[in-house]
C-alpha positions in Angstrom: 53.7 53.4 13.2 53.8 57.1 13.7 55.9 56.7 16.9 58.5 54.6 15.0 58.9 57.2 12.3 59.5 59.9 14.9 62.0 57.8 16.6 63.9 57.0 13.4 63.9 60.7 12.5 65.3 61.7 15.8 68.1 59.2 15.4 68.9 60.5 12.0 69.1 64.1 13.2 71.5 63.1 15.9 73.8 61.3 13.5 73.9 64.3 11.2 74.9 66.7 13.9 78.4 67.9 13.7 80.7 66.3 16.2 82.7 68.5 18.7 86.4 68.2 17.8 87.7 70.1 20.9 89.5 67.8 23.3 90.4 68.2 27.0 94.0 68.6 26.0 93.1 71.6 23.7 91.4 73.3 26.6 94.3 72.6 29.0 97.0 73.8 26.4 95.3 76.9 25.1 93.5 78.3 28.1 94.3 79.1 31.7 91.0 77.6 32.9 92.7 75.0 35.1 95.3 77.5 36.5 92.7 79.8 38.1 90.2 79.2 40.8 86.9 80.2 39.2 84.9 79.5 42.3 83.8 82.7 43.8 85.7 83.4 47.0 83.6 83.4 50.1 84.4 86.6 51.9 84.5 86.4 55.7 82.2 89.3 56.1 79.5 87.3 57.9 82.0 85.8 60.3 83.6 89.2 61.0 80.2 90.7 61.7 79.3 87.9 64.1 82.7 88.3 65.9 82.2 92.1 66.1 78.8 91.6 67.7 80.3 89.2 70.2 83.0 91.7 71.1 80.5 94.5 71.5 78.3 92.3 73.7 81.1 91.3 75.9 82.3 94.9 76.2 78.8 96.2 77.1 78.4 93.4 79.6 81.7 94.2 81.3 81.0 97.9 81.4 77.5 97.3 82.9 78.9 95.0 85.6 81.6 97.6 86.5 79.0 100.3 86.5 76.7 98.4 88.8 79.6 97.6 91.2 80.8 101.2 91.3 77.3 102.4 91.9 76.9 100.0 94.8 80.2 101.1 96.3 79.3 104.7 95.8 75.8 104.3 97.5 76.8 101.8 100.1 76.9 103.1 103.6 80.4 103.2 104.9 81.5 100.8 107.6 81.8 102.6 111.0 84.8 101.9 113.2 84.8 103.1 116.8 88.2 104.0 118.1 87.7 103.7 121.9 91.1 102.6 123.1 93.9 105.0 122.4 97.5 104.3 123.4 100.9 105.2 122.2 102.2 103.1 119.3 105.4 103.0 117.4 105.5 104.6 113.9 109.1 103.9 112.8 107.8 102.3 109.6 107.0 105.4 107.7 104.8 107.5 109.9 105.1 111.2 110.4 108.8 112.4 109.9 110.6 113.5 113.0 111.3 116.9 111.4 107.6 117.5 111.2 107.0 116.4 114.8 109.7 118.8 116.0 108.1 121.6 114.0 104.6 120.9 115.6 106.1 120.8 119.1 107.3 124.4 118.8 103.7 125.7 118.3 101.9 123.5 120.9 102.1 123.3 124.7 102.1 119.6 124.4 102.5 117.1 121.5 102.9 113.4 121.7 105.5 112.2 119.3 104.1 108.7 119.4 100.7 108.2 117.6 97.7 107.6 119.9 96.4 105.0 117.5 97.2 103.1 114.3 94.6 101.6 112.0 94.6 99.4 108.9 92.1 100.7 106.4 92.8 97.6 104.2 95.7 95.3 103.6 97.8 98.0 102.0 96.6 101.2 103.8 97.8 102.0 107.3 97.4 105.4 109.0 98.3 107.0 112.4 96.7 109.6 114.5 98.7 112.1 116.6 97.6 114.4 119.4 98.6 117.6 121.0 97.0 120.7 122.7 97.4 124.3 123.8 96.0 125.9 127.0 94.6 129.4 127.0 94.6 131.8 129.9 91.2 130.6 131.0 92.5 127.1 131.3 90.6 125.7 128.2 92.3 123.2 126.0 92.4 123.4 122.3 93.0 119.9 120.9 94.9 119.2 117.8 94.8 116.0 115.8 97.1 115.0 113.0 97.2 112.2 110.5 100.0 110.3 108.7 99.6 107.5 106.1 102.1 104.8 105.7 102.9 104.9 102.0 105.9 103.9 99.8 107.5 105.7 97.0 105.7 103.7 94.4 102.3 104.5 95.8 99.8 105.1 92.9 96.5 104.1 94.4 93.5 106.3 95.2 93.0 107.3 98.9 90.9 110.1 100.2 90.5 111.5 103.7 87.3 113.3 104.4 87.0 115.5 107.5 84.6 118.3 108.2 83.5 118.4 104.5 87.2 118.7 103.4 88.3 116.1 100.9 92.0 115.5 101.1 93.6 113.4 98.3 96.4 111.3 99.9 99.7 110.9 98.0 103.3 110.2 99.0 104.0 114.0 98.9 100.8 114.7 100.8 100.5 111.8 103.3 100.5 113.7 106.6 99.0 116.9 108.0 96.4 118.5 110.4 93.3 116.3 110.8 91.1 118.6 112.9 91.0 121.1 115.8 88.6 121.0 118.8 88.3 124.1 121.0 87.0 123.2 124.5 85.9 126.8 125.0 83.4 126.3 122.1 82.4 122.6 122.6 82.6 119.7 124.9 82.3 117.2 122.1 85.6 115.4 121.8 84.5 112.9 119.2 86.6 113.1 116.0 84.8 111.9 112.9 86.5 111.3 109.6 86.2 109.0 106.6 88.9 107.2 104.7 88.0 106.0 101.1 90.4 103.7 99.4 89.9 101.7 96.2 88.6 98.6 98.0 86.9 100.0 101.1 85.2 103.0 102.7 85.3 103.4 106.4 84.0 106.1 108.8 86.1 106.4 112.0 84.8 107.7 115.3 87.6 108.6 117.6 86.6 109.2 121.3 89.4 111.5 122.4 87.9 111.9 125.9 89.4 108.5 126.8 92.9 109.9 127.2 
């Protein structure tokens, strides 16, 4: 009985409540609720942060790989090339200029205008070795060795020639010159040692000049 009274009372209260007279048309006509997006915009901060992390990770990985490769190249023992056979070769494809050869001839008792050898350091680096000598009053020879690299005008790579602790940076304007001098009066060692370092390869050359 008590439950029925409460139920009837609740129904009565609901019927006496004031009804809402606002219609959906009123909301649409008098407000801009439907003209604006009231949903909060999701900013792409999280996605941008993740992308930044990926880019940083890739960059660090690439730098690390390059660093390891450069370290290996720097610490790797150079390949040794023994130049045992020496013979005249043709250097008409950008060796030592004839003007330079004529200038050297004036100072030496003998100079061979043809290179005694030609070597390919790598696919794009070729160099020549030239030879001449002088004779003193006691009959001792002083041996002179010259180098010339075959380069073109557009040459922009890194090549270094290392001889007797001298590091020579090779460029188109500095592609030939004196390699070394051996005085027979001071030594009987006619082995010429020099190193060529290019971007892709490092080689140590051993030229046995006593073979000619």
